[in-house]
C-alpha positions in Angstrom: -122.0 28.9 -103.3 -122.8 30.9 -106.4 -120.4 29.3 -108.8 -117.4 27.0 -109.1 -114.0 27.9 -108.1 -112.9 28.1 -111.7 -115.1 31.2 -112.2 -113.4 33.2 -109.5 -111.4 36.4 -110.4 -108.5 37.6 -108.5 -108.1 41.4 -108.1 -105.8 43.8 -106.5 -107.6 45.4 -103.4 -107.9 49.2 -102.9 -109.6 51.5 -100.3 -112.7 51.1 -102.6 -113.1 47.7 -101.2 -113.4 48.8 -97.6 -117.2 48.1 -97.2 -117.0 44.8 -99.0 -114.0 43.7 -96.8 -115.9 44.7 -93.6 -118.9 42.8 -94.8 -116.7 39.7 -95.2 -115.1 40.0 -91.9 -118.3 40.7 -90.1 -119.8 37.6 -91.8 -117.0 35.5 -90.2 -117.4 37.2 -86.8 -114.2 39.2 -86.7 -113.9 42.5 -84.8 -112.6 44.9 -87.5 -114.6 47.9 -88.5 -114.8 49.7 -91.8 -112.3 52.1 -90.5 -109.9 49.4 -89.9 -110.4 48.2 -93.4 -109.9 51.7 -94.8 -106.6 52.1 -93.0 -105.2 48.9 -94.0 -106.3 49.1 -97.6 -104.9 52.7 -97.8 -101.5 51.9 -96.2 -101.0 48.2 -97.3 -101.3 46.0 -100.3 -103.3 43.1 -100.9 -105.5 40.8 -103.2 -109.0 39.5 -103.2 -111.2 37.2 -105.0 -114.6 37.9 -106.5 -117.2 35.4 -107.5 -119.3 35.3 -110.7 -121.5 38.0 -109.1 -118.5 40.3 -108.2 -119.0 39.6 -104.6 -115.8 39.6 -102.4 -115.3 36.2 -101.1 -111.8 36.1 -100.0 -109.0 38.5 -99.1 -105.2 38.7 -98.0 -103.3 41.8 -97.0 -99.9 43.0 -96.0 -99.0 46.1 -94.2 -95.3 47.2 -95.0 -93.2 48.3 -92.1 -89.8 49.0 -93.6 -87.8 45.7 -93.6 -90.8 43.5 -92.8 -94.5 43.3 -93.7 -97.5 42.3 -91.6 -99.7 39.8 -93.3 -103.3 40.1 -92.2 -107.0 39.8 -93.1 -106.5 36.3 -94.6 -110.1 35.3 -94.9 -112.4 33.4 -97.0 -116.3 33.3 -96.9 -117.6 30.1 -95.2 -119.2 28.6 -98.3 -115.9 28.9 -100.2 -113.5 27.4 -97.8 -111.3 24.2 -98.4 -110.9 25.1 -102.1 -107.3 26.6 -101.9 -108.4 30.1 -102.1 -106.6 31.3 -98.8 -103.5 29.5 -100.0 -103.6 31.1 -103.4 -104.1 34.6 -101.9 -101.6 34.1 -99.2 -99.0 32.9 -101.9 -99.6 36.1 -103.9 -99.1 38.4 -100.9 -96.1 36.7 -99.5 -94.4 36.6 -103.0 -95.1 40.4 -103.6 -93.7 41.4 -100.1 -90.5 39.2 -100.5 -90.0 40.6 -104.1 -90.0 44.0 -102.4 -87.3 42.8 -100.0 -89.6 42.6 -96.9 -89.8 39.6 -94.6 -93.5 38.6 -93.9 -94.8 38.1 -90.4 -98.1 37.4 -88.9 -100.1 36.4 -85.8 -101.6 32.8 -86.3 -104.3 30.9 -84.6 -103.2 27.4 -83.7 -105.0 26.0 -86.7 -103.6 28.6 -89.0 -100.0 27.9 -87.5 -99.9 24.4 -88.9 -100.7 26.0 -92.5 -98.1 28.7 -92.1 -95.4 26.4 -90.9 -95.7 24.4 -94.1 -94.9 27.5 -96.1 -91.8 28.6 -94.0 -93.1 30.6 -91.2 -91.5 30.0 -87.8 -92.8 30.5 -84.3 -91.3 33.6 -82.5 -93.4 34.0 -79.4 -96.9 33.4 -78.0 -99.7 35.7 -77.1 -103.3 35.5 -76.2 -106.5 37.5 -76.5 -108.3 38.3 -73.2 -111.8 39.6 -73.2 -114.1 41.1 -70.7 -117.9 42.0 -71.2 -117.3 44.5 -68.5 -114.2 45.4 -66.6 -115.0 44.7 -62.9 -112.2 46.6 -61.2 -109.1 48.0 -62.6 -107.1 49.2 -59.5 -103.4 48.7 -60.3 -101.4 46.7 -57.8 -98.3 48.0 -56.2 -95.8 45.2 -57.0 -93.6 44.3 -53.9 -90.5 44.1 -56.1 -90.9 47.7 -57.2 -89.5 50.3 -54.7 -92.3 52.5 -53.5 -90.5 55.7 -54.4 -90.7 54.8 -58.1 -94.3 53.5 -57.8 -95.3 56.8 -56.1 -93.5 58.8 -58.8 -95.5 57.2 -61.6 -97.8 59.7 -63.4 -100.5 58.6 -65.9 -102.2 61.4 -67.9 -104.0 61.6 -71.2 -101.8 61.3 -74.3 -102.0 64.2 -76.4 -101.1 64.1 -80.1 -97.9 66.0 -79.5 -96.9 63.5 -76.9 -96.7 60.8 -79.5 -93.6 62.1 -80.9 -91.9 61.4 -77.5 -92.8 57.8 -77.8 -91.7 57.4 -81.3 -88.2 56.1 -80.5 -89.3 53.7 -77.7 -92.1 52.5 -80.0 -89.6 51.9 -82.9 -87.5 49.8 -80.5 -90.5 47.9 -79.3 -92.1 47.2 -82.6 -89.0 46.9 -84.9 -90.0 49.7 -87.3 -91.4 53.2 -87.5 -95.3 53.1 -87.1 -95.9 56.6 -85.9 -98.6 57.1 -88.5 -100.5 54.1 -87.1 -100.2 55.5 -83.6 -101.7 58.8 -84.7 -104.5 56.9 -86.4 -105.2 54.9 -83.2 -105.2 58.0 -81.1 -107.7 59.6 -83.3 -110.0 56.5 -83.1 -110.2 56.6 -79.2 -108.7 59.8 -78.1 -110.3 59.4 -74.6 -108.6 56.0 -74.0 -105.0 57.2 -74.9 -102.7 57.5 -71.9 -99.0 58.1 -71.3 -97.0 57.2 -68.1 -94.0 59.2 -66.9 -91.6 58.8 -64.1 -89.6 62.0 -63.1 -90.6 63.5 -66.4 -89.3 60.5 -68.4 -91.7 58.3 -70.5 -92.5 55.0 -68.9 -95.1 53.7 -71.3 -98.3 54.4 -73.4 -101.5 52.8 -74.3 -103.9 53.3 -77.3 -107.2 51.9 -78.2 -109.8 51.6 -81.0 -113.3 50.9 -81.6 -114.3 47.4 -82.8 -117.4 45.7 -84.2 -117.7 43.5 -81.3 -115.4 45.2 -78.6 -113.0 48.0 -78.0 -109.4 46.8 -78.7 -106.9 48.0 -76.2 -103.4 48.1 -77.6 -100.6 48.7 -78.3 -99.6 48.8 -74.6 -95.9 49.4 -73.9 -94.5 49.8 -70.5 -91.3 49.8 -68.5 -92.8 47.3 -65.8 -95.9 45.9 -64.5 -96.8 48.9 -62.4 -96.8 51.2 -65.3 -98.7 48.6 -67.5 -101.5 48.1 -65.0 -101.9 51.9 -64.4 -102.0 52.5 -68.1 -104.5 49.7 -68.8 -106.6 50.8 -65.8 -106.9 54.3 -67.3 -107.9 52.9 -70.7 -110.4 50.5 -69.3 -112.1 53.3 -67.2 -112.4 55.4 -70.3 -114.4 52.8 -72.4 -117.6 51.2 -72.1 -118.9 47.7 -73.1 -116.9 44.6 -74.0 -113.0 45.0 -74.4 -110.3 42.9 -75.9 -106.5 42.9 -75.2 -103.9 40.7 -76.9 -101.2 40.2 -74.4 -97.7 38.5 -74.6 -97.6 35.2 -72.8 -94.5 36.2 -70.8 -96.4 38.9 -69.0 -97.9 36.3 -66.5 -98.3 38.9 -63.6 -100.1 41.4 -65.9 -102.4 38.4 -67.1 -103.2 37.5 -63.5 -104.2 41.2 -62.8 -106.4 41.1 -66.0 -108.2 38.1 -64.8 -108.7 39.8 -61.4 -110.4 42.6 -63.3 -112.9 40.2 -65.0 -111.0 39.1 -68.1 -111.0 35.6 -69.5 -109.0 33.9 -72.2 -110.5 34.0 -75.6 -108.0 32.5 -77.9 -104.3 32.0 -78.2 -102.1 33.3 -81.0 -98.6 32.6 -82.3 -96.5 35.3 -83.7 -94.5 33.9 -86.7 -92.0 35.2 -89.0 -91.1 33.5 -92.5 -87.6 32.2 -92.6 -86.5 33.5 -89.3 -86.3 32.2 -85.7 -86.6 35.7 -84.2 -88.7 38.6 -84.7 -88.0 42.4 -85.0 -89.7 43.5 -81.8 -88.2 44.2 -78.3 -90.1 42.2 -75.8 -88.7 44.0 -72.8 -91.4 46.9 -73.4 -94.2 45.0 -75.0 -97.3 44.1 -73.0 -100.0 44.1 -75.6 -99.9 44.4 -79.4 -102.3 46.7 -81.6 -104.0 43.6 -82.8 -103.3 40.6 -85.1 -104.2 42.7 -88.2 -101.8 45.5 -87.4 -98.8 43.8 -85.7 
């Protein structure tokens, strides 16, 4: 530790802090890249703390999505923990978003959940990160409950940029806000792993991905049913190499069993939380995998 906590200086973060933010998250072992930091800093608002040598040792961010804001990248360098820095930064971000009329939400680890509950965040639903060093086999199953005529009619093909506008309305229903700009950003990050599903010419789901420091992050993944979700995920898995992360809603037990058969294992659970509300803004009927805890 370079100095005492009294010497710390709080600042507003900007895109100029992308490299420093990446260095901090990499130090902690998180999966974000510089590109993630650039996007969040350019589209969100947050605060950081510098030590006496102007090294960034703590951050907290929020991405605004209309009526709510996604709190993310709340992190503190290991040598500076347990001094109230995260609480101080979190309070500043939450107060600013609420002053702007937005309700804060986040995805918490079990340890973080206890902290966030004390400041008014409530559980909404649970999800978990699954990881695979290499996807063993990604052949989608044909669910016995799905009529074969519908399964046979499913078409999965690369998702072109122009296709994204066709998914804007279902994604807005799924997520609870317009995030089309984020979807375009994710498709640019991994265009080869972006796929859409159609039945009889009607959209049945989509999947996007992005590169990460440790693994490719698959998500968001939205689908009308398990057959579409598995087919989309299989296409995305086949398009990437190396380790893969995917953050899946707990209610998708059938999809999770299929992931495990493909070589995925549980890495960690998360709890989706909203401050001052017992329900979120999303539509769980379409949701299989989120974009990532830092994106919502």
